[in-house]
Backbone as JSON, one array per atom type, in Angstrom:
{
  "sequence": "XXXXXXXXXXXXXXXXXXXXXXXXXXXXXXXXXXXXXXXXXXXXXXXXXXXXXXXXXXXXXXXXXXXXXXXXXXXXXXXXXXXXXXXXXXXXXXXXXXX",
  "N": [[0.85, -1.17, 0.0], [0.48, 2.25, -0.71], [1.36, 5.64, 0.33], [-0.23, 7.42, -1.19], [-2.42, 5.82, -1.87], [-3.45, 5.4, 0.67], [-4.2, 8.04, 1.33], [-6.12, 8.49, -0.69], [-8.08, 6.63, 0.04], [-8.73, 7.5, 2.68], [-9.68, 10.08, 2.15], [-11.98, 9.44, 0.81], [-13.85, 8.95, 2.69], [-16.63, 10.29, 4.41], [-16.44, 13.69, 5.23], [-13.71, 13.77, 5.78], [-10.65, 15.47, 5.82], [-7.6, 16.54, 4.35], [-4.65, 17.45, 6.01], [-1.67, 18.7, 7.56], [1.7, 18.36, 6.34], [3.5, 18.35, 3.18], [5.39, 16.3, 3.35], [4.56, 14.96, 5.61], [1.68, 14.16, 5.59], [-1.65, 14.3, 6.94], [-4.85, 13.07, 7.9], [-7.99, 14.19, 8.82], [-11.11, 14.2, 10.6], [-13.68, 16.29, 11.52], [-11.74, 17.9, 12.75], [-10.26, 16.05, 14.17], [-7.78, 13.62, 14.53], [-7.46, 11.01, 12.16], [-5.72, 9.42, 10.54], [-2.19, 9.48, 10.03], [0.77, 10.07, 8.16], [3.68, 8.92, 9.33], [6.34, 8.42, 8.66], [7.97, 7.72, 5.5], [7.21, 5.02, 5.29], [5.53, 4.35, 7.38], [2.45, 4.49, 9.02], [0.4, 6.26, 11.38], [-2.39, 5.36, 13.05], [-5.48, 6.13, 14.49], [-7.26, 4.13, 16.68], [-9.97, 2.55, 18.4], [-9.24, 1.49, 21.7], [-10.41, -0.9, 22.45], [-10.57, -2.3, 20.08], [-8.04, -2.58, 19.2], [-6.26, -4.76, 20.0], [-7.47, -7.05, 18.71], [-6.95, -6.31, 16.0], [-4.13, -6.31, 15.98], [-3.59, -9.01, 16.59], [-4.8, -10.34, 14.43], [-3.42, -9.33, 12.26], [-0.43, -9.29, 12.45], [1.81, -8.69, 10.91], [1.19, -6.35, 9.72], [0.47, -4.37, 11.61], [1.62, -2.61, 14.57], [2.45, -1.7, 17.95], [4.34, 0.6, 19.29], [6.23, 1.18, 22.34], [5.8, 3.9, 23.11], [3.23, 4.41, 22.34], [1.51, 2.81, 23.73], [-0.37, 3.59, 25.71], [-2.18, 5.01, 24.29], [-4.83, 5.59, 21.89], [-3.92, 4.3, 19.41], [-2.29, 2.8, 16.57], [0.55, 1.61, 14.74], [0.99, 1.27, 11.26], [2.67, -0.66, 8.9], [3.66, 0.1, 5.88], [5.15, -1.22, 3.88], [4.76, -3.9, 4.28], [2.13, -4.19, 4.72], [-1.22, -5.4, 4.76], [-3.51, -4.33, 2.53], [-6.38, -4.32, 2.9], [-6.61, -4.61, 5.65], [-5.44, -2.26, 6.59], [-7.26, -0.41, 5.54], [-9.5, -1.18, 7.03], [-8.67, -0.44, 9.64], [-8.43, 2.34, 9.3], [-11.09, 2.94, 8.76], [-12.21, 2.26, 11.25], [-10.99, 4.25, 12.81], [-12.08, 6.55, 11.66], [-14.8, 6.18, 12.25], [-14.64, 6.32, 15.04], [-13.86, 8.95, 15.47], [-15.91, 10.52, 14.6]],
  "CA": [[0.0, 0.0, 0.0], [1.27, 3.47, -0.8], [0.74, 6.8, 0.99], [-1.28, 7.96, -2.05], [-3.6, 4.96, -1.71], [-4.0, 5.72, 2.0], [-4.87, 9.32, 1.21], [-7.32, 8.32, -1.5], [-9.12, 5.95, 0.83], [-9.15, 8.37, 3.78], [-10.48, 11.19, 1.61], [-13.26, 8.93, 0.32], [-14.76, 8.88, 3.83], [-17.35, 11.56, 4.58], [-15.94, 14.69, 6.15], [-12.26, 13.69, 6.01], [-9.86, 16.5, 5.15], [-6.15, 16.41, 4.47], [-3.9, 18.53, 6.65], [-0.28, 18.31, 7.7], [2.64, 18.9, 5.36], [3.71, 17.47, 2.03], [6.15, 15.11, 3.76], [3.84, 14.28, 6.69], [0.25, 14.44, 5.5], [-2.53, 13.71, 7.94], [-6.24, 13.18, 7.52], [-8.79, 14.48, 10.0], [-12.54, 14.41, 10.49], [-14.06, 17.18, 12.63], [-10.48, 18.33, 13.37], [-9.71, 14.97, 15.0], [-6.92, 12.76, 13.73], [-7.83, 9.68, 11.72], [-4.49, 8.74, 10.14], [-1.08, 10.38, 9.69], [1.99, 9.43, 7.69], [4.75, 9.22, 10.29], [7.52, 8.46, 7.81], [7.54, 7.18, 4.21], [6.73, 3.64, 5.36], [4.78, 4.09, 8.61], [1.26, 5.28, 9.35], [-0.16, 6.23, 12.72], [-3.84, 5.31, 12.89], [-6.22, 6.09, 15.75], [-8.26, 3.06, 16.75], [-10.43, 2.34, 19.77], [-8.44, 0.5, 22.43], [-11.11, -2.19, 22.46], [-10.41, -2.96, 18.79], [-6.61, -2.62, 18.86], [-5.7, -6.12, 20.13], [-7.9, -7.92, 17.6], [-6.21, -5.93, 14.79], [-2.75, -6.77, 16.12], [-3.58, -10.46, 16.52], [-5.18, -10.8, 13.1], [-2.5, -8.81, 11.23], [0.82, -8.9, 13.14], [2.78, -8.16, 9.96], [0.72, -5.03, 9.28], [0.34, -3.4, 12.7], [2.41, -2.71, 15.78], [2.26, -0.64, 18.94], [5.58, 0.85, 20.01], [5.98, 1.54, 23.74], [5.31, 5.28, 23.29], [1.81, 4.46, 21.98], [0.73, 1.81, 24.47], [-1.48, 4.18, 26.46], [-2.97, 5.84, 23.38], [-5.71, 4.94, 20.93], [-3.18, 4.35, 18.16], [-1.43, 1.71, 16.09], [1.34, 1.9, 13.56], [0.84, 0.33, 10.14], [3.92, -0.69, 8.16], [3.17, 0.04, 4.52], [5.89, -2.15, 3.02], [4.28, -5.26, 4.5], [0.73, -4.09, 5.14], [-2.34, -5.94, 3.99], [-4.33, -3.14, 2.29], [-7.72, -4.37, 3.49], [-6.47, -4.4, 7.1], [-5.21, -0.83, 6.78], [-8.54, 0.27, 5.31], [-10.35, -1.46, 8.2], [-8.21, 0.4, 10.76], [-8.8, 3.73, 8.99], [-12.54, 3.0, 8.95], [-12.45, 2.31, 12.7], [-10.58, 5.57, 13.27], [-13.08, 7.5, 11.17], [-16.01, 5.99, 13.07], [-14.35, 6.77, 16.41], [-13.67, 10.41, 15.52], [-17.11, 11.24, 14.14]],
  "C": [[0.9, 1.23, 0.0], [0.6, 4.6, -0.02], [-0.38, 7.42, 0.14], [-2.56, 7.13, -1.96], [-4.27, 5.21, -0.36], [-4.8, 7.02, 1.92], [-6.16, 9.22, 0.41], [-8.44, 7.66, -0.73], [-9.64, 6.87, 1.94], [-10.06, 9.48, 3.26], [-11.8, 10.73, 1.02], [-14.3, 8.85, 1.44], [-15.36, 10.26, 4.09], [-16.69, 12.46, 5.62], [-14.44, 14.69, 6.38], [-11.55, 14.74, 5.16], [-8.38, 16.25, 5.39], [-5.58, 17.67, 5.09], [-2.45, 18.08, 6.71], [0.57, 18.99, 6.64], [2.77, 17.93, 4.19], [4.43, 16.18, 2.44], [5.46, 14.33, 4.87], [2.36, 14.62, 6.64], [-0.52, 13.71, 6.6], [-3.97, 13.95, 7.49], [-7.08, 13.23, 8.79], [-10.28, 14.49, 9.62], [-12.94, 15.2, 11.73], [-12.84, 17.61, 13.44], [-9.9, 17.31, 14.34], [-8.97, 14.0, 14.1], [-7.55, 11.41, 13.43], [-6.56, 8.89, 11.44], [-3.45, 9.78, 9.73], [0.08, 9.54, 9.17], [3.13, 9.87, 8.6], [6.1, 9.34, 9.57], [7.12, 7.77, 6.51], [6.95, 5.77, 4.24], [5.78, 3.37, 6.53], [3.62, 5.05, 8.78], [1.0, 5.21, 10.84], [-1.67, 6.35, 12.53], [-4.48, 5.26, 14.27], [-7.22, 4.95, 15.67], [-8.73, 2.95, 18.2], [-9.58, 1.27, 20.46], [-9.09, -0.87, 22.41], [-10.95, -2.96, 21.16], [-8.94, -3.16, 18.41], [-6.05, -4.05, 18.92], [-6.18, -7.06, 19.03], [-7.19, -7.59, 16.27], [-4.79, -6.48, 14.83], [-2.66, -8.29, 15.99], [-3.87, -10.98, 15.12], [-4.16, -10.42, 12.02], [-1.18, -8.37, 11.86], [1.88, -8.35, 12.2], [2.43, -6.74, 9.52], [0.82, -3.99, 10.38], [1.31, -3.68, 13.85], [2.07, -1.55, 16.7], [3.58, -0.44, 19.66], [5.28, 1.31, 21.43], [5.4, 2.94, 23.93], [3.81, 5.41, 22.99], [0.93, 3.55, 22.82], [-0.47, 2.39, 25.18], [-2.43, 4.98, 25.58], [-3.82, 4.98, 22.45], [-5.05, 4.96, 19.56], [-2.48, 3.03, 17.87], [-0.55, 2.28, 14.99], [1.01, 0.84, 12.52], [2.08, 0.47, 9.28], [3.6, -0.96, 6.69], [3.88, -0.98, 3.64], [5.45, -3.6, 3.19], [2.8, -5.31, 4.87], [-0.22, -4.79, 4.19], [-3.3, -4.77, 3.77], [-5.71, -3.18, 2.92], [-7.67, -4.16, 5.0], [-6.25, -2.92, 7.4], [-6.51, -0.05, 6.57], [-9.5, 0.03, 6.48], [-9.97, -0.58, 9.37], [-8.58, 1.86, 10.53], [-10.3, 3.92, 9.17], [-12.88, 3.07, 10.43], [-12.1, 3.67, 13.26], [-11.61, 6.62, 12.88], [-14.37, 7.41, 12.0], [-15.82, 6.55, 14.48], [-14.32, 8.3, 16.5], [-14.91, 11.19, 15.09], [-18.03, 11.61, 15.25]]
}
């Protein structure tokens, strides 16, 4: 999955707007973060804590939670090995949570 594909999917969701910079774009709904490109290969996606573990268990090659994010409603998605449908599912969860 590419950052452009992420942006295209995020922007297809009602009310999502792109913000951030050219090198670190982010997509928000109602001024609340949905997904952000952390670096060229890593996304930060907000997800409900109750849904985070099932995502990690089902797609361990796609998602991770570094120690700095353990207390937050976030996961990282690794684009070079991500399953696109799993990333879209996480973005959908983030969008639902932020609406």
